[in-house]
C-alpha atoms as a printed R data frame, in Angstrom:
    type eleno elety resid chain resno       x      y      z
1   ATOM     1    CA   MET     A     1 116.649 70.458 12.035
2   ATOM     2    CA   LYS     A     2 116.195 66.979 10.602
3   ATOM     3    CA   ASN     A     3 116.238 65.478 14.092
4   ATOM     4    CA   ASN     A     4 113.551 67.910 15.245
5   ATOM     5    CA   PHE     A     5 111.356 66.941 12.296
6   ATOM     6    CA   ILE     A     6 111.728 63.229 13.116
7   ATOM     7    CA   LEU     A     7 110.907 63.884 16.790
8   ATOM     8    CA   PHE     A     8 107.840 65.858 15.792
9   ATOM     9    CA   ASN     A     9 106.586 62.972 13.604
10  ATOM    10    CA   LEU     A    10 107.084 60.468 16.440
11  ATOM    11    CA   VAL     A    11 105.071 62.623 18.864
12  ATOM    12    CA   CYS     A    12 102.225 62.956 16.335
13  ATOM    13    CA   LEU     A    13 102.222 59.174 15.724
14  ATOM    14    CA   MET     A    14 102.077 58.418 19.433
15  ATOM    15    CA   PHE     A    15  99.203 60.881 19.929
16  ATOM    16    CA   PHE     A    16  97.303 59.340 17.015
17  ATOM    17    CA   MET     A    17  97.775 55.827 18.358
18  ATOM    18    CA   SER     A    18  96.708 56.935 21.837
19  ATOM    19    CA   SER     A    19  93.569 58.571 20.440
20  ATOM    20    CA   ASN     A    20  92.658 55.435 18.499
21  ATOM    21    CA   SER     A    21  93.209 53.299 21.591
22  ATOM    22    CA   ASN     A    22  90.935 55.532 23.710
23  ATOM    23    CA   ALA     A    23  88.299 55.539 20.991
24  ATOM    24    CA   ASP     A    24  88.395 51.765 20.726
25  ATOM    25    CA   SER     A    25  88.126 51.487 24.505
26  ATOM    26    CA   MET     A    26  85.147 53.864 24.626
27  ATOM    27    CA   THR     A    27  83.521 52.016 21.727
28  ATOM    28    CA   THR     A    28  83.972 48.712 23.510
29  ATOM    29    CA   GLN     A    29  82.536 50.128 26.719
30  ATOM    30    CA   ASN     A    30  79.566 51.804 25.050
31  ATOM    31    CA   ARG     A    31  78.935 48.991 22.575
32  ATOM    32    CA   PRO     A    32  80.258 45.799 24.192
33  ATOM    33    CA   TRP     A    33  78.240 43.605 21.862
34  ATOM    34    CA   LEU     A    34  80.764 44.364 19.120
35  ATOM    35    CA   LEU     A    35  83.307 42.088 20.787
36  ATOM    36    CA   SER     A    36  81.505 40.105 23.551
37  ATOM    37    CA   LYS     A    37  77.979 39.317 22.348
38  ATOM    38    CA   GLY     A    38  78.791 35.752 21.398
39  ATOM    39    CA   ALA     A    39  80.800 35.181 24.547
40  ATOM    40    CA   ALA     A    40  77.981 36.557 26.712
41  ATOM    41    CA   GLU     A    41  75.473 34.225 25.058
42  ATOM    42    CA   ARG     A    42  77.726 31.242 25.601
43  ATOM    43    CA   GLU     A    43  78.301 32.261 29.214
44  ATOM    44    CA   SER     A    44  74.550 32.550 29.913
45  ATOM    45    CA   LYS     A    45  74.024 28.979 28.640
46  ATOM    46    CA   ARG     A    46  76.958 27.562 30.485
47  ATOM    47    CA   PHE     A    47  76.186 24.991 33.199
48  ATOM    48    CA   ASN     A    48  78.258 25.035 36.340
49  ATOM    49    CA   LEU     A    49  77.887 23.192 39.605
50  ATOM    50    CA   TYR     A    50  78.173 26.289 41.809
51  ATOM    51    CA   ASP     A    51  75.192 28.072 40.217
52  ATOM    52    CA   TYR     A    52  73.143 24.855 40.266
53  ATOM    53    CA   ILE     A    53  73.675 24.342 44.015
54  ATOM    54    CA   ASP     A    54  73.091 28.044 44.726
55  ATOM    55    CA   ASN     A    55  69.774 28.083 42.820
56  ATOM    56    CA   LYS     A    56  68.674 24.839 44.480
57  ATOM    57    CA   ASN     A    57  69.330 26.245 47.967
58  ATOM    58    CA   ARG     A    58  67.548 29.475 47.066
59  ATOM    59    CA   ASN     A    59  64.487 27.566 45.840
60  ATOM    60    CA   GLN     A    60  64.430 25.459 49.009
61  ATOM    61    CA   MET     A    61  64.467 28.607 51.135
62  ATOM    62    CA   MET     A    62  61.607 30.086 49.097
63  ATOM    63    CA   ASP     A    63  59.557 26.880 49.436
64  ATOM    64    CA   MET     A    64  60.152 26.867 53.189
65  ATOM    65    CA   TRP     A    65  59.095 30.522 53.487
66  ATOM    66    CA   LEU     A    66  55.931 29.858 51.491
67  ATOM    67    CA   SER     A    67  55.037 26.806 53.581
68  ATOM    68    CA   ILE     A    68  55.431 28.823 56.789
69  ATOM    69    CA   ASN     A    69  53.588 31.916 55.637
70  ATOM    70    CA   THR     A    70  50.832 30.325 53.522
71  ATOM    71    CA   PRO     A    71  47.691 29.829 55.648
72  ATOM    72    CA   SER     A    72  46.492 26.260 56.057
73  ATOM    73    CA   PRO     A    73  43.283 25.366 54.166
74  ATOM    74    CA   PHE     A    74  42.133 23.337 57.189
75  ATOM    75    CA   GLU     A    75  40.226 24.783 60.154
76  ATOM    76    CA   PHE     A    76  38.794 23.181 63.273
77  ATOM    77    CA   SER     A    77  36.530 24.259 66.104
78  ATOM    78    CA   LEU     A    78  35.406 22.635 69.347
79  ATOM    79    CA   SER     A    79  32.408 23.973 71.242
80  ATOM    80    CA   VAL     A    80  30.659 23.168 74.535
81  ATOM    81    CA   SER     A    81  27.333 24.721 75.585
82  ATOM    82    CA   TYR     A    82  25.111 24.950 78.635
83  ATOM    83    CA   SER     A    83  21.361 25.498 78.154
84  ATOM    84    CA   GLN     A    84  18.508 26.526 80.433
85  ATOM    85    CA   TYR     A    85  15.063 26.286 78.882
86  ATOM    86    CA   ASP     A    86  11.342 25.781 79.450
87  ATOM    87    CA   LYS     A    87   9.405 22.943 77.869
88  ATOM    88    CA   ASN     A    88   5.796 23.717 77.009
89  ATOM    89    CA   GLN     A    89   3.822 20.588 76.151
90  ATOM    90    CA   ASN     A    90   0.152 21.295 75.593
91  ATOM    91    CA   THR     A    91  -0.757 22.963 78.928
92  ATOM    92    CA   THR     A    92   2.240 21.678 80.909
93  ATOM    93    CA   LYS     A    93   5.371 23.760 81.500
94  ATOM    94    CA   SER     A    94   8.635 22.412 82.920
95  ATOM    95    CA   SER     A    95  12.183 23.775 83.282
96  ATOM    96    CA   TYR     A    96  15.331 21.892 82.307
97  ATOM    97    CA   GLN     A    97  19.090 22.250 81.910
98  ATOM    98    CA   THR     A    98  21.388 20.371 79.563
99  ATOM    99    CA   TYR     A    99  24.865 20.301 78.028
100 ATOM   100    CA   GLU     A   100  25.902 19.803 74.414
101 ATOM   101    CA   SER     A   101  29.093 19.645 72.364
102 ATOM   102    CA   GLN     A   102  30.036 20.254 68.742
103 ATOM   103    CA   PHE     A   103  33.127 19.604 66.631
104 ATOM   104    CA   SER     A   104  33.668 21.048 63.134
105 ATOM   105    CA   ALA     A   105  36.376 20.507 60.518
106 ATOM   106    CA   TYR     A   106  36.673 22.630 57.364
107 ATOM   107    CA   ALA     A   107  38.775 22.458 54.220
108 ATOM   108    CA   LYS     A   108  38.445 25.946 52.755
109 ATOM   109    CA   PHE     A   109  34.698 26.443 52.147
110 ATOM   110    CA   VAL     A   110  33.498 22.861 52.797
111 ATOM   111    CA   GLY     A   111  33.128 21.350 56.250
112 ATOM   112    CA   LEU     A   112  31.704 18.561 58.389
113 ATOM   113    CA   SER     A   113  30.281 18.864 61.902
114 ATOM   114    CA   VAL     A   114  29.092 16.479 64.599
115 ATOM   115    CA   GLU     A   115  26.864 17.433 67.545
116 ATOM   116    CA   HIS     A   116  25.937 15.526 70.687
117 ATOM   117    CA   ILE     A   117  23.377 16.227 73.416
118 ATOM   118    CA   ASN     A   118  22.815 13.901 76.358
119 ATOM   119    CA   ASN     A   119  19.705 15.287 78.046
120 ATOM   120    CA   PHE     A   120  19.347 13.316 81.277
121 ATOM   121    CA   ARG     A   121  16.527 15.543 82.542
122 ATOM   122    CA   GLU     A   122  14.280 14.852 79.537
123 ATOM   123    CA   ASN     A   123  15.605 11.337 79.092
124 ATOM   124    CA   TYR     A   124  16.841 11.535 75.481
125 ATOM   125    CA   SER     A   125  20.040 11.852 73.436
126 ATOM   126    CA   ASP     A   126  20.676 13.717 70.165
127 ATOM   127    CA   ASN     A   127  23.398 12.727 67.697
128 ATOM   128    CA   THR     A   128  23.740 14.928 64.615
129 ATOM   129    CA   GLY     A   129  25.924 14.861 61.516
130 ATOM   130    CA   ILE     A   130  26.114 17.968 59.298
131 ATOM   131    CA   PHE     A   131  27.572 18.863 55.901
132 ATOM   132    CA   ASN     A   132  28.499 22.564 55.674
133 ATOM   133    CA   LEU     A   133  28.940 24.784 52.618
134 ATOM   134    CA   ARG     A   134  30.318 28.283 53.240
135 ATOM   135    CA   LEU     A   135  28.935 30.705 50.642
136 ATOM   136    CA   PHE     A   136  30.528 33.845 52.075
137 ATOM   137    CA   GLY     A   137  33.554 34.345 54.288
138 ATOM   138    CA   GLN     A   138  37.063 32.951 54.456
139 ATOM   139    CA   THR     A   139  37.464 31.580 57.991
140 ATOM   140    CA   LEU     A   140  35.402 30.104 60.801
141 ATOM   141    CA   GLN     A   141  36.415 33.008 63.018
142 ATOM   142    CA   GLY     A   142  35.116 35.683 60.668
143 ATOM   143    CA   SER     A   143  31.967 37.081 59.078
144 ATOM   144    CA   GLN     A   144  30.353 34.267 57.119
145 ATOM   145    CA   LEU     A   145  27.216 32.758 55.605
146 ATOM   146    CA   ILE     A   146  26.893 28.950 55.719
147 ATOM   147    CA   LEU     A   147  24.318 26.509 54.393
148 ATOM   148    CA   HIS     A   148  23.902 23.137 56.129
149 ATOM   149    CA   TYR     A   149  22.382 19.751 55.388
150 ATOM   150    CA   GLY     A   150  22.261 17.092 58.060
151 ATOM   151    CA   LEU     A   151  20.603 14.261 59.927
152 ATOM   152    CA   LYS     A   152  19.649 14.295 63.621
153 ATOM   153    CA   THR     A   153  18.734 11.158 65.540
154 ATOM   154    CA   ARG     A   154  16.864 11.720 68.805
155 ATOM   155    CA   THR     A   155  16.674  8.568 70.890
156 ATOM   156    CA   SER     A   156  14.767  8.019 74.120
157 ATOM   157    CA   HIS     A   157  16.854  6.567 76.944
158 ATOM   158    CA   SER     A   158  13.947  4.249 77.722
159 ATOM   159    CA   ASP     A   159  13.540  3.232 74.062
160 ATOM   160    CA   LEU     A   160  10.091  4.832 73.714
161 ATOM   161    CA   TYR     A   161  10.930  6.487 70.391
162 ATOM   162    CA   ARG     A   162  13.626  7.128 67.817
163 ATOM   163    CA   LEU     A   163  13.323 10.213 65.592
164 ATOM   164    CA   ASN     A   164  15.521 10.296 62.469
165 ATOM   165    CA   GLN     A   165  15.115 13.788 61.013
166 ATOM   166    CA   GLN     A   166  16.861 15.248 57.978
167 ATOM   167    CA   PHE     A   167  17.162 19.022 57.884
168 ATOM   168    CA   ILE     A   168  18.396 22.035 55.979
169 ATOM   169    CA   ALA     A   169  19.790 25.026 57.856
170 ATOM   170    CA   GLY     A   170  21.541 28.350 57.536
171 ATOM   171    CA   THR     A   171  23.961 30.275 59.745
172 ATOM   172    CA   ILE     A   172  25.037 33.898 59.533
173 ATOM   173    CA   GLU     A   173  27.735 35.510 61.656
174 ATOM   174    CA   LEU     A   174  28.642 39.158 61.287
175 ATOM   175    CA   TYR     A   175  31.379 41.074 63.090
176 ATOM   176    CA   LEU     A   176  30.145 44.519 64.123
177 ATOM   177    CA   MET     A   177  33.546 45.384 65.591
178 ATOM   178    CA   LYS     A   178  36.925 43.702 65.604
179 ATOM   179    CA   TYR     A   179  36.119 41.320 68.461
180 ATOM   180    CA   PHE     A   180  32.332 41.529 68.732
181 ATOM   181    CA   GLY     A   181  29.575 40.222 66.475
182 ATOM   182    CA   ILE     A   182  26.087 38.780 66.086
183 ATOM   183    CA   HIS     A   183  24.942 35.237 65.303
184 ATOM   184    CA   GLY     A   184  21.803 33.826 63.714
185 ATOM   185    CA   HIS     A   185  20.800 30.244 62.911
186 ATOM   186    CA   THR     A   186  17.671 28.585 61.528
187 ATOM   187    CA   ARG     A   187  16.993 24.890 60.972
188 ATOM   188    CA   LYS     A   188  14.000 23.202 59.274
189 ATOM   189    CA   TYR     A   189  13.486 19.456 59.737
190 ATOM   190    CA   SER     A   190  11.658 17.255 57.268
191 ATOM   191    CA   THR     A   191   8.592 15.341 58.439
192 ATOM   192    CA   THR     A   192   9.353 11.888 59.814
193 ATOM   193    CA   SER     A   193   7.063  9.107 61.018
194 ATOM   194    CA   GLU     A   194   7.437  6.673 63.912
195 ATOM   195    CA   PRO     A   195   5.017  4.853 66.254
196 ATOM   196    CA   TYR     A   196   5.353  6.997 69.386
197 ATOM   197    CA   TYR     A   197   4.902 10.551 68.046
198 ATOM   198    CA   GLY     A   198   3.428  9.779 64.636
199 ATOM   199    CA   ASP     A   199   4.206 12.342 61.915
200 ATOM   200    CA   THR     A   200   6.653 14.853 63.358
201 ATOM   201    CA   ASN     A   201   8.224 18.050 62.000
202 ATOM   202    CA   THR     A   202  10.431 20.528 63.841
203 ATOM   203    CA   ILE     A   203  11.772 24.071 63.408
204 ATOM   204    CA   GLU     A   204  14.678 25.553 65.383
205 ATOM   205    CA   ASN     A   205  15.767 29.195 65.518
206 ATOM   206    CA   SER     A   206  18.444 30.932 67.542
207 ATOM   207    CA   PHE     A   207  20.119 34.329 67.643
208 ATOM   208    CA   GLY     A   208  22.683 35.962 69.908
209 ATOM   209    CA   VAL     A   209  25.940 37.855 70.320
210 ATOM   210    CA   PHE     A   210  29.551 36.780 70.775
211 ATOM   211    CA   ILE     A   211  32.915 38.181 71.769
212 ATOM   212    CA   ASP     A   212  36.350 36.805 70.834
213 ATOM   213    CA   TYR     A   213  39.444 36.511 72.998
214 ATOM   214    CA   SER     A   214  42.160 35.433 70.551
215 ATOM   215    CA   ALA     A   215  41.195 31.862 69.531
216 ATOM   216    CA   LEU     A   216  38.409 31.602 72.161
217 ATOM   217    CA   ARG     A   217  34.820 32.727 71.596
218 ATOM   218    CA   ILE     A   218  32.110 33.297 74.206
219 ATOM   219    CA   MET     A   219  28.558 33.359 72.844
220 ATOM   220    CA   GLY     A   220  25.186 33.951 74.440
221 ATOM   221    CA   ARG     A   221  21.969 33.284 72.512
222 ATOM   222    CA   TYR     A   222  18.263 32.703 72.760
223 ATOM   223    CA   PHE     A   223  16.802 29.621 71.066
224 ATOM   224    CA   LEU     A   224  13.351 28.279 70.242
225 ATOM   225    CA   GLU     A   225  12.503 24.733 69.135
226 ATOM   226    CA   LYS     A   226   8.971 24.007 67.939
227 ATOM   227    CA   GLN     A   227   8.024 20.342 67.496
228 ATOM   228    CA   ASN     A   228   4.637 19.434 66.020
229 ATOM   229    CA   SER     A   229   3.399 15.819 65.964
230 ATOM   230    CA   ASN     A   230   0.244 14.182 64.695
231 ATOM   231    CA   LEU     A   231  -0.728 10.676 65.800
232 ATOM   232    CA   ASN     A   232  -4.140  9.200 64.912
233 ATOM   233    CA   ASN     A   233  -5.501 12.662 64.046
234 ATOM   234    CA   THR     A   234  -4.387 13.998 67.428
235 ATOM   235    CA   SER     A   235  -1.924 16.902 67.435
236 ATOM   236    CA   GLN     A   236   0.738 17.400 70.053
237 ATOM   237    CA   ASN     A   237   2.896 20.514 70.224
238 ATOM   238    CA   ILE     A   238   6.147 20.707 72.195
239 ATOM   239    CA   ASP     A   239   7.975 24.054 72.445
240 ATOM   240    CA   ARG     A   240  11.378 24.466 74.024
241 ATOM   241    CA   ASP     A   241  12.714 27.983 74.501
242 ATOM   242    CA   GLY     A   242  15.537 29.343 76.616
243 ATOM   243    CA   THR     A   243  19.119 30.616 76.677
244 ATOM   244    CA   LYS     A   244  22.402 28.996 75.787
245 ATOM   245    CA   ILE     A   245  25.986 29.917 76.757
246 ATOM   246    CA   SER     A   246  28.768 28.527 74.555
247 ATOM   247    CA   LEU     A   247  32.556 28.400 74.636
248 ATOM   248    CA   THR     A   248  34.259 27.731 71.290
249 ATOM   249    CA   LEU     A   249  37.950 27.109 70.608
250 ATOM   250    CA   PHE     A   250  39.261 27.661 67.054
251 ATOM   251    CA   PHE     A   251  42.445 25.971 65.866
């Protein structure tokens, strides 16, 4: 009987100790901060070489991904055009053809352009420099509104005249569909004076349509240039109007 009583007490003690152990384990699992809060804080502040190298490699991979996938702020375009037009000077009308080229470089919404025309038929050359400010739009190959300020120098091949004309201008391009759009451009030159033409002012307008094939654009447009000169109280009007076909490469 005494032995049974002792055995019973041992079983109860073991059960009690087991219950306390399970409770402590559950408490530690549910509330780990009771025993490991300080250790966790020390571990989070601990420097080790493995984590340093791992984080450095991860950051390098992220920088490389961003550099590949972030669009460049720089844009360029190269354009060549062929024009057929009529020149109306007072009562005389003549037909001509000419070629011209243009190169533009943009950094986000600010750009510079250069234009060149070598008109052998009319015996003059145009060299133009332009500052561009894009008010609306994000890319050259997209819907946009641009203001321009520039200087055009028209020089006679036979040195009869040299016209240095400053101008302000505006361009609007609007995509009507994904690959098709419309174009409009107007340019107003300030009055300039020189011995051959006298006081000269000019207005240019053009409008047309374009279609894109990837980075290549084909544009057809109608243009009108009206030049008015006054020399010794004698007016002379020269109008040039015709069509222009352009190929533009964006890169």
